[in-house]
C-alpha positions as CSV (number, residue, x, y, z in Angstrom):
1,M,0.0,0.0,0.2
2,K,1.1,3.5,-0.8
3,L,-0.9,6.2,0.9
4,M,-0.9,9.7,0.0
5,C,-2.4,12.0,2.7
6,F,-3.6,15.5,1.7
7,G,-3.0,17.2,5.0
8,M,-1.4,15.1,7.9
9,G,-3.6,16.2,11.0
10,F,-4.5,14.4,14.1
11,S,-6.9,11.7,12.4
12,A,-4.4,10.9,9.7
13,K,-1.6,10.3,12.1
14,A,-3.6,7.9,13.9
15,L,-4.4,6.0,10.7
16,L,-0.7,5.5,10.2
17,A,-0.2,3.8,13.5
18,R,-2.5,1.0,12.2
19,L,-0.7,0.8,8.9
20,P,2.9,0.1,9.9
21,D,3.8,-1.6,6.6
22,A,2.3,1.3,4.4
23,E,4.4,3.6,2.6
24,V,3.2,7.3,3.1
25,V,3.3,10.4,1.5
26,A,1.9,13.6,2.9
27,T,1.4,17.0,1.5
28,A,2.9,20.1,3.2
29,R,1.9,23.6,2.9
30,S,5.4,25.1,3.9
31,E,8.8,24.0,4.2
32,E,8.5,24.6,8.2
33,S,5.5,21.9,7.9
34,A,7.5,19.7,5.6
35,Q,10.5,19.7,8.1
36,A,8.2,18.8,11.1
37,L,6.6,15.7,8.9
38,D,10.5,14.7,7.8
39,A,11.1,14.6,11.5
40,L,8.4,12.0,12.0
41,G,10.0,9.9,9.1
42,I,6.9,11.0,6.4
43,E,7.8,11.8,3.0
44,T,6.1,15.1,1.8
45,V,5.3,16.9,-1.5
46,P,4.5,20.7,-1.8
47,F,0.8,21.2,-2.0
48,D,-0.7,24.9,-0.9
49,A,-4.2,24.5,-2.4
50,T,-3.4,27.0,-5.2
51,G,-2.1,24.5,-7.8
52,P,-1.8,20.8,-8.7
53,L,0.8,18.5,-7.3
54,P,4.4,17.8,-8.9
55,D,3.7,15.6,-11.8
56,D,5.2,12.5,-10.3
57,A,3.7,13.0,-6.8
58,L,1.1,10.1,-7.3
59,D,3.1,7.6,-9.0
60,G,2.3,4.2,-7.2
61,V,-0.1,5.8,-4.9
62,T,-3.0,3.1,-4.1
63,H,-4.9,5.0,-1.5
64,V,-5.7,8.9,-0.7
65,L,-6.9,10.3,2.5
66,A,-8.0,13.9,2.1
67,S,-8.5,16.2,5.2
68,I,-7.9,19.6,3.8
69,P,-11.0,21.9,4.7
70,P,-12.9,23.1,1.6
71,D,-13.1,26.8,0.8
72,D,-15.9,28.9,-1.1
73,A,-15.2,27.0,-4.3
74,G,-15.5,23.5,-2.8
75,D,-12.6,20.9,-2.3
76,P,-9.3,22.5,-3.3
77,V,-7.7,18.8,-3.7
78,V,-10.3,17.8,-6.3
79,R,-10.4,21.4,-7.9
80,H,-6.4,21.5,-8.3
81,C,-5.5,17.6,-8.2
82,G,-8.7,16.1,-9.9
83,A,-7.2,15.4,-13.4
84,Q,-4.0,13.9,-11.7
85,L,-6.2,11.5,-9.3
86,R,-8.2,10.4,-12.3
87,A,-4.9,9.5,-14.0
88,A,-3.5,7.8,-11.3
89,R,-3.6,4.1,-12.6
90,N,-2.9,2.4,-9.2
91,L,-5.4,4.1,-7.2
92,Q,-8.0,1.8,-5.5
93,W,-9.4,3.9,-2.7
94,A,-9.9,7.6,-1.7
95,G,-11.3,8.7,1.8
96,Y,-12.7,12.1,2.4
97,L,-12.9,13.2,5.9
98,S,-16.2,15.5,6.3
99,T,-18.1,16.4,9.4
100,T,-21.5,15.6,10.6
101,G,-22.1,19.5,10.3
102,V,-23.7,18.6,7.0
103,Y,-26.9,17.5,8.8
104,G,-27.4,20.8,10.6
105,D,-29.8,21.3,13.2
106,R,-32.4,18.3,14.2
107,Q,-33.5,19.8,17.7
108,G,-32.0,16.8,19.6
109,G,-33.4,14.2,17.0
110,W,-31.5,11.2,15.2
111,V,-29.9,11.4,12.0
112,D,-28.3,8.6,10.0
113,E,-26.7,8.6,6.5
114,T,-29.8,8.6,4.8
115,A,-31.0,12.0,6.2
116,E,-31.4,15.1,4.3
117,L,-28.5,17.4,4.3
118,R,-29.4,20.6,6.0
119,P,-26.1,22.5,6.8
120,A,-27.0,25.5,9.0
121,G,-24.2,27.9,7.9
122,Q,-21.2,28.3,5.6
123,R,-19.0,25.7,7.0
124,G,-21.7,23.1,6.4
125,E,-22.4,24.2,3.1
126,R,-18.8,24.0,2.0
127,R,-18.7,20.5,3.3
128,V,-21.7,19.3,1.4
129,K,-20.1,20.7,-1.7
130,A,-16.7,19.1,-1.0
131,E,-18.4,15.8,-0.6
132,R,-20.0,16.1,-3.7
133,D,-16.8,17.1,-5.4
134,W,-15.3,13.7,-4.2
135,L,-18.2,11.4,-4.8
136,D,-18.4,13.0,-8.7
137,L,-14.5,12.8,-9.2
138,F,-14.5,9.2,-10.9
139,D,-16.7,7.5,-13.2
140,G,-17.3,4.0,-14.0
141,A,-17.1,0.7,-11.9
142,D,-13.3,0.3,-12.6
143,R,-12.5,3.4,-10.8
144,P,-11.3,4.0,-7.2
145,A,-14.0,3.4,-4.3
146,V,-14.6,7.2,-2.9
147,Q,-15.5,6.9,0.7
148,V,-17.0,9.8,2.7
149,F,-16.7,9.9,6.7
150,R,-18.7,12.3,8.5
151,L,-16.8,12.8,11.9
152,A,-18.5,13.9,14.9
153,G,-16.2,15.9,17.6
154,I,-12.8,14.5,17.7
155,Y,-11.0,13.7,21.1
156,G,-8.0,11.9,22.0
157,P,-4.4,12.5,23.7
158,G,-3.7,16.1,24.0
159,R,-7.0,17.0,22.9
160,S,-9.6,16.8,25.4
161,Q,-11.1,18.7,28.2
162,F,-8.3,17.8,30.5
163,R,-6.0,20.6,29.3
164,A,-8.6,23.4,29.9
165,L,-9.4,22.1,33.3
166,R,-5.9,22.3,34.4
167,E,-5.3,25.5,32.8
168,G,-8.5,26.8,34.6
169,K,-10.0,27.7,31.3
170,A,-13.0,24.9,31.3
171,R,-16.5,26.0,31.2
172,R,-19.6,24.0,31.7
173,L,-22.3,25.6,29.5
174,V,-25.6,24.4,29.8
175,K,-28.2,24.7,27.1
176,Q,-31.2,22.6,27.9
177,G,-31.7,19.7,25.8
178,Q,-28.1,20.2,24.0
179,V,-26.3,17.1,23.1
180,F,-23.2,16.6,20.9
181,S,-21.8,13.3,19.4
182,R,-18.1,12.4,19.8
183,I,-15.5,10.1,18.6
184,H,-11.9,9.2,19.9
185,V,-9.3,9.5,17.3
186,N,-8.1,5.9,17.6
187,D,-11.8,4.8,16.6
188,I,-11.6,7.3,13.8
189,A,-8.4,5.3,12.7
190,A,-10.2,1.8,12.9
191,I,-13.1,2.9,11.0
192,L,-10.9,4.2,8.1
193,K,-8.7,0.9,8.0
194,A,-12.0,-1.2,7.9
195,S,-13.2,0.9,5.0
196,I,-9.9,0.3,3.3
197,E,-10.2,-3.3,3.8
198,H,-13.9,-3.4,2.8
199,P,-14.5,-0.5,0.4
200,R,-17.6,0.4,-1.1
201,A,-17.7,3.0,-3.8
202,G,-19.8,5.9,-2.8
203,G,-19.8,4.7,0.8
204,I,-20.8,7.4,3.3
205,Y,-20.4,6.7,7.1
206,N,-21.1,8.7,10.2
207,V,-18.1,8.3,12.5
208,C,-19.3,8.8,16.1
209,D,-19.5,6.8,19.4
210,D,-22.7,5.4,20.8
211,L,-23.8,8.1,23.5
212,P,-24.4,11.7,22.2
213,A,-24.2,13.7,25.6
214,P,-24.5,17.1,27.0
215,P,-21.2,18.9,27.0
216,Q,-21.3,19.8,30.6
217,D,-21.6,16.3,31.7
218,V,-18.4,15.5,29.8
219,V,-16.4,18.5,31.6
220,A,-17.8,17.3,34.9
221,F,-16.6,13.4,34.2
222,A,-13.1,14.7,33.1
223,A,-12.9,16.8,36.3
224,D,-13.8,14.0,38.3
225,L,-11.2,11.8,36.7
226,L,-8.7,14.6,37.8
227,G,-9.9,14.8,41.2
228,M,-10.9,18.3,40.7
229,D,-14.3,20.4,41.6
230,P,-16.0,20.8,38.2
231,P,-16.1,24.5,37.1
232,P,-19.6,26.2,37.9
233,E,-22.4,25.7,35.4
234,V,-23.2,28.5,33.3
235,A,-26.3,29.0,31.1
236,F,-25.6,29.4,27.5
237,E,-27.9,32.5,27.2
238,E,-25.6,34.0,29.8
239,A,-22.2,33.0,28.5
240,D,-19.7,35.3,26.6
241,L,-19.0,33.3,23.4
242,S,-17.5,33.9,20.0
243,P,-19.7,33.9,17.1
244,M,-18.1,30.7,16.0
245,A,-18.4,28.9,19.4
246,R,-22.0,30.1,19.8
247,S,-22.7,28.7,16.3
248,F,-21.9,25.1,17.3
249,Y,-24.7,25.3,20.1
250,G,-27.0,26.1,17.2
251,E,-26.7,22.6,15.9
252,N,-28.4,19.9,18.2
253,K,-28.5,16.3,17.1
254,R,-27.8,12.5,18.0
255,V,-25.9,10.8,15.2
256,S,-26.3,7.4,14.4
257,N,-23.4,5.0,13.8
258,D,-25.2,1.7,13.0
259,L,-23.9,1.6,9.5
260,I,-20.3,1.6,10.7
261,K,-21.0,-1.5,12.7
262,R,-23.3,-3.1,10.4
263,E,-21.4,-2.7,7.2
264,L,-17.7,-2.3,8.2
265,G,-17.8,-4.7,11.2
266,V,-16.4,-2.1,13.5
267,T,-16.5,-2.5,17.2
268,L,-15.6,1.0,19.2
269,E,-12.8,0.6,21.5
270,F,-14.3,3.7,23.1
271,P,-18.1,3.4,22.9
272,T,-18.7,6.5,25.1
273,Y,-16.8,9.4,26.3
274,R,-16.3,7.7,29.5
275,E,-14.1,5.1,28.3
276,G,-12.3,7.4,26.0
277,L,-11.5,10.0,28.7
278,R,-10.1,7.4,31.0
279,A,-7.8,6.0,28.3
280,V,-6.8,9.6,27.3
281,L,-5.9,10.4,30.9
282,A,-4.0,7.0,31.4
283,E,-2.0,7.5,28.2
284,E,-1.0,11.2,29.1
285,R,0.1,10.1,32.6
286,S,2.1,7.1,31.3
287,G,3.7,9.4,28.7
């Protein structure tokens, strides 16, 4: 396997840990980011989302994972590298990391992959267009299997409530009936690997755990694990939030993960935030 990662973020790095025998190439926007990836032993090619890849960048590539955010015009990878991807003779699988934000607000109701897409703002609308860009990229049954993964809120080592709690910056905002879905980064990697092993052209998967939960409950649980008193509850209506932070609370839904279990045979290592946060804390303390 030769894997090209358009963007080498939290999820892509977790996937690499599950593909120890894969040859990996990643895009880098700058010399600084190329040097950081080189220090990890990852080969890089330049890509700043304004033009195509070097001519030979996709030689031998069998799998592609894209996590670069879309812009107003859609997905920059498809826009600038679409012709190169279509010409990549060895390509078997392409995965695009999207977001459950494409569903918009459902007032706490459940959504699965068949639900109508109702993005609530510009970020969600961009993701919907980017998904279409990827799904429309290849034609014919002999072309690579494109998969779309709609990720819930990602957490894992170094990226959880623990840091904010330790720094005294955590807040417990309470909005009546509000829940969010989440996913541990290791489970994302497991789901991506399962898709690579069992591809389905045009596959779309929700990537989330079993328990959509109120955000204040997650903060309180994390504080308890640290042996700290949780921060006081603050009513959402009284909270001083940035427009972006406030927009997240405008979307309230429960995301179903039945398809990843039924079709990909995935058993989540961290089915709820409770198991996930315990594991994050254990790993941070052991490290």
